[in-house]
N, C-alpha and C positions, 0 to 999 in steps of 0.2 A: 197496445199503442204507447202507454206511458212507460218511460224508463223505470227500472226497479227503484233507483234512488228517489226518483220523483214520486213514485207510488208510495214508498215508505214514508216520505215526508208528508204527503197529502193525507195518508191514512190516519195519522195522528192529527186530526183536523184542527185542534187548538193547542198543539204543543207549542209552548213559548220558549224563547231563548233565555239563556243564563241572565240573571242568577236564579230565576224561579223554575224554569222548565216544567211548567204545569201541564197536565194532560187533561184535555176535555173539560175546560173550565165552564161553569154554568151558573145559572141563577134561577130563583123561583119566580113564579108569575105574579105574585101579589104585589100591590103597590107599597113602596117603602114609606115608613112613617116620617123619618127626618128629611129635611130639605137639603139640597146640594150645597156644598161648600162654595161660597161666592167666588173664591179664587179659581174655580174650575169653569165658570160660566163662559168666559170668552174663548178659552182654548178648546172647549169640548163641543161647541156648537158645530154641527155638521150639516151638509146638504140634506134636504128632507128625503125621507124614504116614502115611496109611493107603492101601494099594493092594490091589485085588481084581481078578482076571482072570475075566471072564465066560466061559461055555461057547463063545461065538463068538469068543473071543480079544480082545475089547475090554477094555482096562485102565481101571479107574476109580480115580482118585487124588483124595483129599480132604485138606484141611488146615483144621481148624476153628479159628476165632478164639475166645478166651474169650467166654462167653455174654454178658457185660456189655459187651464191646467194640464190638459192631456188631449191627445188625438187618438188614444187607444181605448179599447173597451173589452170587458170580459162578460161572457154570458154562459150560463150553465144550467143544468137540470139536476136538482137535488131530490132524491127519491127516498122515501121512508121504507127502505128495504136493504137488508144486509144479511150477514151470515146467520144471525140468530133466527131468521124467518125461514130457513131451509127445512125441507121435509127430512124425516129420519133417513139416514143412509145416503143423503145427497149433499153432505157438507162439502163446500167448495164450489157449489153451483153459482152463487152470486158473483164470486171472483172470476170464475171461468167465463161467465157471461160478459163481464167487463172486458175481457180479452176478445171475445168473439164478436162483440158489437161493432168492431172496426174491420171485419173481414168481408164486407161487401153487401150491397143491397141490390134491388132490381135495377136501380139507376146508376150505381157506382160500384166498380170493382174495388178490392182492397187497394190496389195500386193507384187507381185514379183518385180515390179518396185521399191518399197520402199526397199525391201530386197537387191536388186542388188546394189542400191546406198549405203546402210548402210554397206554391206559386203566389199565394197572397201574403206570404211571410208570417203566417199565423202559427198558433200552437193549439193542438187538440190533445186533451188528456183526460184521465179518469182515475178514480180510486174507489176502493170498496172498504168499508169498515164493518163492524159487527151489527150496526143498526142502520147504516145509510150507504147509498151508492150515488156517485156523482160523475157526470160527464160535462166537460166545460171546454170553452175555446177562448183564447186571447187573440184579438185581431185589431187592425186599424178600424176606426169607426166606420169608414166607408164600406168595410167588408162585413158589417154586422148582418145584413140580410143573408149573405152566403153562409155565415156561421150558423145562424138559426136554421136555415134550410138543411145544412149538414146534420145538425143535432136531431132535427125532426126526422130526417130520413133514416139515420142509423138506429134510432130508438123505435121506429115503427115498421121499418121494412127490411131489417137484417135477415139474411137468408140462411146462415149457419150451414154452409156446405160441408159435407162429410169429410172431404179431404182437408179442409181448413181445421175442423175439429180435431182430426188425427194429428195434424202438424202442431196444433196449439198444445196438445198434451205434453209434447216434448219441451215446448217453451216454458210451460208452467212447472214442469219437473226441474228444469234448470233454475227457475226462479226460486223454487223451494230449496234447492241446494245453496243458493246465494243467501237466502234468509237464515238458514241454519248457521251461517258464519257471522250473523249480526246478533251478538249475544243479548243485547237489550231486547230485541224482538223475541228471541227464544225465551228469555226469562219471563216476559210478560205474557207470552202464550202459555207457558207452564203455570204462571200465577192465575190466569183465568181458569185453567183446568182445575187447579186446586180450590179456587174460590167458588166456582159454580159447577161442581161435580154433576155429571149426568144431565146437564142442561145445554142447549145449543149455545148459550152465551159462553160456555167454557170451551167450545170448539175453536179451532184455528180458523182464520179467514180463508186461507188457501185450501184447507181440507187435507185429509190424508191421501197418501199416494194411491191407494186402491180406488178411491173415489175419482181422482183425476183421470185414472185409466178407464173408468166406466161411465162417467157422466155423458149423457146422450143428448141429441138434438131435442128429444121430447122433454128432457129435464129442463133445458134452457127455455124452451117455449112455454112450458108449464109455469116456470118461475115468473116470466114476463106477464103472462095472462093473469096470474094470481096477484102480483104485487105492483106491477107498473100501471096503476090506475090514477085517474085524475086527482082524486082527493089526497093522494099520497105523493104528489109531485109539486115541486116549486121550481119555477124558472126565475133565476136571479141574474140581473145585469147591473153593471156598474161601470163608471168611467164616462166616456163621451157617449152617453145614451140619452134618449128622450122617451119618457114613459109610454105615451100613447102610441108611438111608433113601434116600440117593443111589444106592446099588447096586441097591436094589429098583426105583427109578424107571427106571434105565437098563435093567435086565434086563427090565422089562415093556414098554418102548417101542422099544428099539434091537434089533429082532428080525430085520430083513431083510438085515443086512450079512453077507455070506458069509465063511466061514473059507477062507483061502487061504494055503498055505505060503510063497508068494513074498513075500520081504521087500524093503524099499527097499534094503537093503545088497546084496542079490543083483542087483537091477537096476543099481545103481551099479557093482558089480564087472564087470558085462557091458559097460558103456560108461564106463570111468573117464575123468575129466577130466585133461588134461595142461596144465600151466602153460607158456605160450609167451612168448618174447621178442618183443614186438610193440608197436605203438603205434597210437592213433587220434588224429589231429590235425584239428581243425575250425577253419579260419581264419574269424574274424569281426572285421573292422576296426571295427565299430560298438560293440564292447564295451569299456568303460573298464578292466576288469580281466581278467587272464589267470587261468583256472581250470586247475590242474595237479594231477594225481594220479600218484604214483610207487609202483609195487607190486613186491614180491618174492613168490616162492612162499611161502605160509604153511603152516599145519598143519591137519589134520583135527580134528574135535571131540575125538576120543579119543587123539590123538597125545600122547605125553608132553611134547613141546616146546610144547604149546599154552599152558601156564602161563607159562613164561619169555617167550614172545612177548607174552602179555598184559602182563607187567611191562615189557617193552621198549617196547611201545606207550605205556604210561603214562609212561615216562621221557621219551619224545619230547613227550608232553603235547599241549596245545592252547593257542592264544592267538588273541584277536580284538581288533583295534584298538578296536572300539566298546565293549568291556567295560571298558577303561580300565586293565587290568593291564599294567604296562610291564615294565622289565627286573628287577623284583623277583620275577618268576615263578620257581618252582622248576625249570622246564625250561630246560636250557642252550640248546636250540634256540629256545625262545621268547625268551630273553634276547638271543640274537644277532640274531634277526629283528626284534625291537622296537627294540633299540639302534641298529641300522644302517638302520632304516626300509625293510626289504626286502619286507614283505608286509602285506596287510590282515588275513590270518588264516592259521593253520596248524593242522593236526589230525592226530594219529596215528590209524591205524585197524588193526584186526585182524579179519579175516573168516574164519570157519571153515565148512567144509562136511563132508559125510560122508567124502570121500576126499582132500580138499585144502583149500587156503585161500589167502588173499593178505594181505600185511602191508605197510604203508608209510605215506606221508604225503600228505595233501591240502592244497593251499594256494591262496590267491588273492593276486594281486599286480599292481602296475602293469606294463605291458609293458616299460618301460625298466629294471626291476629284476629281471626274471625270470631272466636269465643268472646274476647274482650269487646270487640266491636258490637256483637249482638247485645251485650249488657248495656253499652252506652246508647245504642239505638233505642232499646226499650225504655231506658231511664228517661231519655229526652222526649220520647213520645208520651210516656206517662206523666212527665212533668207538666205538660200542658193542662192537665186536669187540676193542678194545684198551685202552680207558680207561673204567672205571666206578668212580665214587667210592661209598664206603659211604653218604655223606650222601644222594646222589640216589637210591640204591637203596632206602634205608629210607623216604624220602619217597614214592617211587613205590609201594612195597608198601602203605603206609598209605592213600594216595589211592585205590588200586585197591580195597582192602577197604572203605573208607568208601563209595565210590560203588556198590559191589555191594549193600551193605546198604540204602542210601538208595533204590535202585531198587525194592526189594520193599516198596512202600508201598501198602497197601490190598488188598482181596480180588481185584480184577482183576489186579494185578501178581503176586500170589501164585499164582493159578490159571494165569496165563500161564507163569510161571517153572516151575511143576511140570509142566504139560503138555508144554512144550518139552523139559525135561530127561528126562522119561519117554521121549520119542521118540528123543532123541539118545544118552542114556546107559543107558536101561532102568531108571533109578532117579532119585530126587531126592537130590542131594548136599547134605548138611548144611553150614551155614556154617562150623562148627568144622573140618570136614575141608577145605573150600575154603581157609580161612584158613591152615591148617597147610601146605597145598601152596604157597601164595603165600609164606609166611614161609620156606620151604625154599629159595627161589630166592636164591642168593648171587651175588657178582660173577663168580666163575669160571663159573657156569652161564650167566649173561648173555653173557659173552664167547664161550663155546663155542657157544652157540646162534646168536649173531650171525655168527660165522665160518662156521657151517654154512649159514646162510640168506642171507648178504650177500656174503661174500668169495669170490673165484673159487676154482676147484678145480684141483688138479693131477691129470692123468690120463696113463696110459701108452697110446700108440698103437703097436700092433705092425705094423710094415711089414717090411722086411728086417732092421731093427734096432729095438730098443725105444727110443722117443723120448719124453721127458718134455715134455708140453705143458700150457699153462694154458688152462683152459676158463672163459670169462667167465660170470658168473651171468646167468640170464635176468632181464630187467627188463621190466615192462609200463608203458606210459605212456599217459595220456589227457590231452588238453589242448584247451581252447576259448578263442578270443580272438585278440588280435594276437600272433602266435607267431613273429615274425621273430627275436626274441632268444632263443628257446628252443633249447637245444642238441639235436642229433639223438640218436636212440636209441643209436647206437654210442658216443657220448660218455658217456651214462648207464651203459652197460655197462662202459665202460673204467674208471669210477670204482669198480668192484667189485674191482679189483686190489689185492692186499695192498700197503700202502705208498703208495697213490695220494695 
């Protein structure tokens, strides 16, 4: 149902706009020690968030806009289920299900469903990520009951006819071809494969072609019955909504989802992801630019270090030659890259999952500059462990806070933010608290976090004698293009030595 561009945009659920371009920003669950900056108090107060848990454990969260502000509303279902929860050999099922959920129910054919949404002037969409699946609707407030009824119907009564499954295989194959032309998507799929070898977190969301051609109705139904349970679902609504009315609607229509004590955390704990030092290199002499991503092990959503990593990623910043910002950028990395003409673009990233994460830099560059670029990237990453100025730290904190606020624009973004946070943190974190956490990150915290995540570790190996050894940090590399000048993985790992 969702257009490919929309799906790609929604899949990166917290990708922010320039100059930060953060991926999957998150924060821990513990209360912050410092108080909020008084300057933020008036601008950050938002309408209250209300939460109700239904008897089948579905959580309903709403945030109403002032009655005079909007006549539209967004409502969606956020599910603690994505590609990492698929059974071996069925990678791609969660995304295939996202397509098939719109192909008809006992009450609605695929065509009548589309016409119903179009006749009310609404929008029905969906996206799948590695850990979550979402179905949502944007409508006028008067059409909220119809939107809720549609979501309840397609999630509980989809029929998955064989002819529709066969037709959708071709649709997804064409989608795969399109994704292969989006190099940023390709690089981050390769990076996941390198970082999480032989684990479902390293698989692509769309799955391999052979799976797309073999996924069956039984696979789809099995995934729903296993993962679409009340405790792993959040219904989030925002805009022109009234909490009690939304609760009554959901309580009256979302009746078939079972209660199941098994949580997503328990499934993840049974098969945790391990960050690996590995690389994926794809030689392509026909490409004018090299696409390169360098990743270190990051933090989970609730790890206390997730906030410092967010600030570190912001300090690295982003730069793109086509934007026209040169060496006046606040990012020292951007200044060096632009002044020495080493790249066409650079972008820091920080990706969080339930049990792990990855943090690093993505860049595009001409083949003859990639070796020098690699040196600069590693120098600037390593610098964070030893040299952090107060000026760049203040700038990074302010940029991060500004982009987080700008990201929550409109009922769709608010509903998405609240639904995602309810799944990951079990609550919606107020901006005042989030900003207090960010403001608490000082230079000492940045350097300590960088040393823990970037610089090699000393360890004792007990043989006949105790021997002090250096253990190089794990680094994951993904690269596509003319790679003759790209250093090998051992070189990147060697750059994690203290004093390199």
